[in-house]
C-alpha positions in Angstrom: 26.1 -11.7 -23.2 27.8 -13.3 -20.3 27.1 -12.9 -16.6 30.3 -10.9 -16.0 29.4 -8.4 -18.7 25.9 -7.8 -17.0 27.5 -7.3 -13.6 30.1 -5.0 -15.0 27.5 -2.9 -16.8 25.3 -2.7 -13.6 28.3 -1.7 -11.4 29.2 1.0 -13.9 25.7 2.4 -14.1 25.5 2.4 -10.3 28.8 4.4 -9.8 28.1 6.8 -12.7 24.5 7.6 -11.4 25.7 8.0 -7.8 28.5 10.4 -8.8 26.3 12.5 -11.1 23.5 12.6 -8.6 25.8 13.7 -5.8 27.2 16.5 -8.0 23.6 17.6 -9.0 22.6 17.6 -5.3 25.5 19.8 -4.3 24.7 22.2 -7.1 21.0 22.3 -6.1 21.9 23.0 -2.4 24.7 25.4 -3.1 24.3 28.6 -1.0 22.8 31.6 -2.8 24.6 34.7 -3.8 24.1 37.7 -1.5 22.1 39.6 -4.1 19.7 36.7 -4.9 16.4 36.7 -3.0 14.5 33.6 -1.9 17.3 31.8 0.1 18.6 29.7 -2.9 19.8 30.1 -6.3 17.2 30.4 -9.0 18.5 27.3 -10.7 18.1 25.1 -7.6 14.5 24.1 -8.3 15.3 23.3 -12.0 18.3 21.2 -10.9 16.2 19.2 -8.4 13.4 18.7 -10.9 15.8 17.5 -13.6 17.7 15.2 -11.3 16.5 12.2 -13.4 18.9 13.2 -16.1 21.6 11.6 -13.9 19.8 8.2 -14.2 19.6 8.7 -18.0 23.3 9.5 -18.2 24.3 6.7 -15.9 22.2 4.0 -17.5 22.8 5.2 -21.0 26.6 5.4 -20.6 26.9 2.0 -19.1 24.6 0.3 -21.5 26.0 2.2 -24.5 29.5 1.3 -23.5 28.6 -2.4 -23.2 26.9 -2.3 -26.6 29.9 -0.6 -28.2 32.2 -3.4 -26.8 30.0 -5.9 -28.5 28.3 -7.3 -25.5 24.9 -7.6 -27.3 26.1 -9.9 -30.0 23.3 -10.6 -32.6 20.7 -8.4 -30.8 22.8 -5.2 -31.1 20.1 -3.6 -33.3 17.3 -4.3 -30.9 19.3 -3.0 -27.9 20.5 0.1 -29.8 16.9 0.9 -30.9 15.8 0.6 -27.3 18.5 2.9 -26.0 17.8 5.4 -28.8 14.1 5.5 -28.2 14.6 5.9 -24.4 17.1 8.7 -25.1 14.6 10.5 -27.3 11.8 10.6 -24.7 14.3 11.5 -22.0 15.5 14.5 -24.0 11.9 15.5 -24.5 11.3 15.2 -20.8 14.4 17.3 -20.0 13.0 20.1 -22.2 9.8 19.8 -20.3 11.6 20.1 -17.0 13.4 23.3 -18.0 10.4 24.8 -19.8 7.1 23.0 -19.2 4.7 22.5 -22.2 1.5 20.6 -22.8 1.4 16.9 -22.1 -0.4 16.2 -25.3 2.7 17.2 -27.2 4.6 14.3 -25.8 2.5 11.6 -27.5 3.8 12.1 -31.1 7.4 12.0 -29.9 6.8 8.9 -27.7 5.0 7.2 -30.6 7.9 7.9 -33.0 10.4 6.6 -30.5 8.3 3.4 -30.0 8.1 3.0 -33.8 11.9 3.2 -33.9 12.3 0.5 -31.4 9.8 -1.8 -33.2 11.5 -1.2 -36.6 15.0 -2.0 -35.4 13.8 -5.1 -33.5 12.2 -6.5 -36.7 8.7 -7.1 -35.3 5.9 -8.1 -37.6 3.3 -5.4 -38.5 0.6 -6.7 -36.2 3.0 -7.3 -33.3 4.6 -3.9 -34.0 1.3 -2.0 -33.7 0.5 -3.7 -30.4 4.0 -3.0 -29.1 3.8 0.7 -30.0 0.4 1.1 -28.2 1.7 -0.8 -25.2 5.0 1.2 -25.0 3.2 4.6 -25.2 0.5 3.5 -22.6 3.0 2.1 -20.1 5.4 5.0 -20.5 2.8 7.5 -19.5 1.4 5.2 -16.7 4.8 5.0 -15.1 5.5 8.7 -15.6 2.4 9.5 -13.6 3.9 7.8 -10.5 6.4 10.5 -10.1 4.3 12.5 -7.6 5.8 11.4 -4.3 9.3 11.0 -2.9 10.9 7.7 -3.9 7.6 6.3 -5.3 8.5 5.8 -9.0 12.1 4.9 -8.2 10.9 2.1 -5.9 8.2 0.7 -8.2 10.5 1.0 -11.2 13.3 -0.8 -9.4 11.1 -3.7 -8.5 9.7 -3.9 -12.0 13.1 -3.7 -13.6 14.3 -6.6 -11.4 11.4 -8.7 -12.6 12.2 -7.9 -16.3 15.9 -8.8 -15.6 14.8 -12.2 -14.3 12.5 -12.8 -17.2 15.2 -11.8 -19.7 17.7 -14.1 -18.1 15.3 -17.0 -18.4 14.3 -16.0 -22.0 15.9 -16.9 -25.3 17.9 -13.6 -25.7 20.4 -12.9 -22.9 21.4 -9.6 -24.5 18.0 -8.1 -23.5 19.2 -8.3 -19.9 21.5 -5.3 -20.6 19.1 -2.5 -20.1 17.1 -4.0 -17.2 20.3 -4.7 -15.3 21.7 -1.2 -15.8 18.3 0.3 -15.0 18.1 -1.6 -11.7 21.6 -0.3 -10.7 20.9 3.2 -11.8 17.5 3.5 -9.9 19.1 2.0 -6.8 21.8 4.6 -6.9 19.4 7.4 -7.5 17.1 6.2 -4.7 19.7 7.4 -2.2 18.9 11.0 -3.2 15.2 10.5 -4.0 14.1 9.0 -0.7 12.0 11.2 1.6 12.9 14.0 2.1 14.0 14.0 -1.6 16.9 16.2 -2.6 16.5 15.2 -6.3 13.5 14.2 -8.4 13.3 12.1 -11.5 11.2 14.7 -13.2 9.8 14.3 -16.7 13.2 13.2 -18.1 13.9 10.4 -15.7 10.2 9.3 -15.4 9.7 9.0 -19.1 13.0 7.3 -19.6 12.2 4.8 -16.8 8.7 4.1 -18.2 9.9 3.8 -21.8 12.8 1.5 -20.9 10.5 -0.8 -18.9 7.8 -0.9 -21.5 10.1 -1.4 -24.5 12.1 -4.0 -22.7 9.0 -6.0 -21.8 7.8 -5.9 -25.4 11.2 -7.1 -26.7 11.5 -9.8 -24.1 8.0 -11.0 -24.9 8.9 -11.2 -28.6 12.1 -13.1 -28.0 10.5 -15.5 -25.4 10.3 -19.2 -26.3 7.0 -20.4 -27.6 6.3 -22.6 -24.7 6.3 -19.8 -22.1 3.3 -17.7 -21.2 5.1 -14.4 -21.9 2.0 -12.8 -23.5 0.2 -13.0 -20.2 3.1 -12.8 -17.7 5.0 -9.7 -18.8 2.0 -7.3 -18.9 1.3 -8.1 -15.3 4.6 -6.4 -14.4 2.9 -3.0 -15.0 -0.1 -3.7 -12.7 0.6 -0.9 -10.2 1.2 1.8 -12.8 -1.9 0.8 -14.7 -4.0 0.7 -11.5 -2.9 4.3 -10.6 -3.8 5.5 -14.1 -7.2 3.8 -14.0 -7.9 5.3 -10.5 -7.0 8.8 -11.8 -9.1 8.5 -15.0 -12.2 7.1 -13.1 -11.9 9.8 -10.4 -11.6 12.7 -12.9 -14.4 11.3 -15.0 -16.8 11.1 -12.1 -15.9 14.6 -10.9 -16.2 16.0 -14.4 -12.6 17.3 -14.3 -10.1 17.5 -17.1 -8.4 14.2 -17.8 -5.1 15.9 -18.6 -4.9 18.3 -15.7 -2.8 16.7 -12.9 -4.3 17.0 -9.4 -3.9 15.3 -6.0 -6.0 12.2 -6.9 -3.3 9.5 -7.3 -2.8 6.4 -5.0 -0.2 8.1 -2.9 -2.4 11.2 -2.4 -5.2 9.1 -1.1 -3.0 7.1 1.2 -1.7 10.3 2.6 -5.3 11.3 3.4 -5.6 8.2 5.6 -2.4 9.2 7.4 0.1 7.0 5.7 3.5 8.6 5.7 5.5 9.4 2.5 8.1 6.7 3.1 5.3 4.3 4.1 3.6 5.0 0.8 6.7 4.2 -1.2 7.2 1.0 0.7 3.6 0.0 0.4 3.5 0.5 -3.3 6.8 -1.3 -3.7 5.3 -4.3 -1.9 2.2 -4.0 -4.1 4.4 -4.1 -7.2 6.4 -7.0 -5.8 3.4 -9.3 -5.8 2.6 -9.2 -9.6 6.3 -9.0 -10.4 7.0 -12.2 -8.4 3.9 -14.0 -9.8 4.7 -13.1 -13.4 8.3 -14.2 -13.0 7.3 -17.5 -11.6 4.8 -18.1 -14.3 7.3 -17.1 -16.9 9.8 -19.6 -15.4 7.0 -22.2 -15.6 7.0 -22.7 -11.9 3.4 -21.6 -11.5 0.3 -22.2 -13.6 -0.8 -19.3 -15.8 -4.1 -19.1 -13.9 -2.2 -17.5 -11.0 -1.8 -14.4 -13.2 -5.4 -13.5 -12.6 -4.8 -12.9 -8.9 -2.7 -9.7 -9.0 -5.0 -7.8 -11.5 -8.1 -8.9 -9.5 -6.5 -7.6 -6.2 -5.5 -4.4 -7.9 -9.1 -3.8 -9.2 -10.4 -4.4 -5.7 -7.8 -1.9 -4.3 -8.9 0.7 -6.9 -12.5 0.4 -5.8 -11.5 0.8 -2.2 -9.3 3.8 -3.0 -12.2 5.5 -4.9 -14.0 5.7 -1.6 -11.3 8.0 -0.2 -12.3 11.6 -1.1 -9.7 13.2 -3.5 -11.3 16.6 -4.2 -12.3 19.2 -1.7 -15.9 20.4 -2.0 -16.3 23.9 -3.5 -17.1 26.7 -1.2 -20.8 27.8 -1.2 -21.3 31.5 -1.8 -23.8 33.3 0.6 -27.3 33.8 -0.9 -28.4 37.2 -2.0 -31.2 37.3 0.5 -28.9 36.8 3.4 -26.5 39.4 2.1 -29.3 41.9 1.8 -30.5 41.3 5.4 -27.0 41.7 6.8 -26.0 44.8 4.7 -26.8 48.2 6.2 -28.5 50.8 3.9 -26.1 53.3 2.5 -26.4 56.8 1.1 -23.7 58.1 -1.1 -21.5 55.1 -0.3 -21.6 55.7 3.5 -23.7 53.7 6.0 -26.4 55.5 7.8 -26.2 54.7 11.5 -29.4 54.0 13.5 -30.7 56.9 15.6 -30.3 56.5 19.3 -33.6 55.8 21.2 -35.1 58.8 22.9 -35.2 58.7 26.7 -38.4 57.1 27.9 -39.3 55.7 24.5 -41.4 52.7 24.6 -40.5 49.6 22.6 -42.8 48.2 20.0 -45.4 45.7 20.9 -44.7 42.1 19.9 -45.8 41.6 16.3 -46.7 45.2 15.8 -45.1 48.5 14.7 -41.7 49.1 13.2 -39.0 46.5 13.4 -36.8 46.2 16.5 -33.9 48.5 16.7 -35.9 51.6 15.3 -35.8 54.8 17.5 -39.1 56.1 18.7 -40.4 59.4 20.1 -42.0 59.8 23.5 -45.4 59.4 21.8 -44.4 56.0 20.4 -44.0 57.1 16.8 -40.9 56.1 14.9 -38.4 58.8 14.3 -37.5 59.7 10.7 -34.2 61.3 10.1 -34.4 64.5 8.0 -33.1 64.4 4.5 -29.6 65.5 3.9 -29.6 69.2 2.9 -25.9 70.0 3.1 -26.5 72.5 6.0 -25.4 72.0 9.5 -27.9 71.8 12.5 -26.6 75.1 13.9 -27.4 76.9 10.6 -30.9 75.6 10.5 -31.6 76.7 14.1 -30.3 80.2 13.4 -32.6 80.5 10.4 -35.7 79.4 12.4 -34.9 81.9 15.2 
């Protein structure tokens, strides 16, 4: 595939994504009908959540058109399998955006899509098993980054740029097709996903992005020349996504929380607790992703020694331990003890509280440490007063009977 074909595919993906995202944004922000409560149309939230479908359509249309024109040459099967697998997980994510279901149901579909990519690429059984495990892991790791405005879009853009450079330096230029269109599509979508975001990638765009990055990395590694350290360089590109996943799993394990229940314990949430802004969080994680991406690209190009690949993971491990010190869960509220509640609760008769009798004029208070507790009414002789039992008769009737 020549350079002009790559540029043309990227430009097409950029314009298609921008046009579709602009239309989806207008539909989501369209004024509501007079008889609709809530200030917006009911479909607005679903449209904003499923905004990632614009990236899927833009990237898929551009890459599919280039593939149909014969741009992939001898690697048409690998690229077609990659597009098909990414399309399958994107369709599953779109269903989840419209009607959420359990996250555990995604794994079989993601595994089947990864197997399709591996089979059409012609990988050996051992390499195919490792590739399937890697694709499923990285797909879900990148999908977990879609919890803040512009975060996954920024990190995915930086990672796709590194894959594009590695594919251009590798032995199969046709594998640059999907990373090039993905860079352009994410760049166009970032205009609407930056804080305050009008559209979100959602499960559809997040899973499509993660699957495309993971599968592209696996295929680029398989097609790399034997002299390059692709087996060590390409996995480093997913350092940020894997660090976020490790942080979440460790935090929930320590707190004895469900591993599948999503809460505010990701990297972006902890940075927000130390007063980092939402745009600042996206920029900070984009710079964090740029370090391993640049290092891996230079090692893949044989400009750095492979030993430098140890630095980004080591720094990420240290960052995870630092982030673990930032509290992610609010402590549970302690209920008042029964003893305290009994002391503060007034005695009741028949569901109504009995008020204390007023002290008689001239009544003397109890001596310290003796007698009835404070607040008890006393007679002139110093004896505590005892209210008569309720008889259902008024005080005037009782006086009349006595007289």
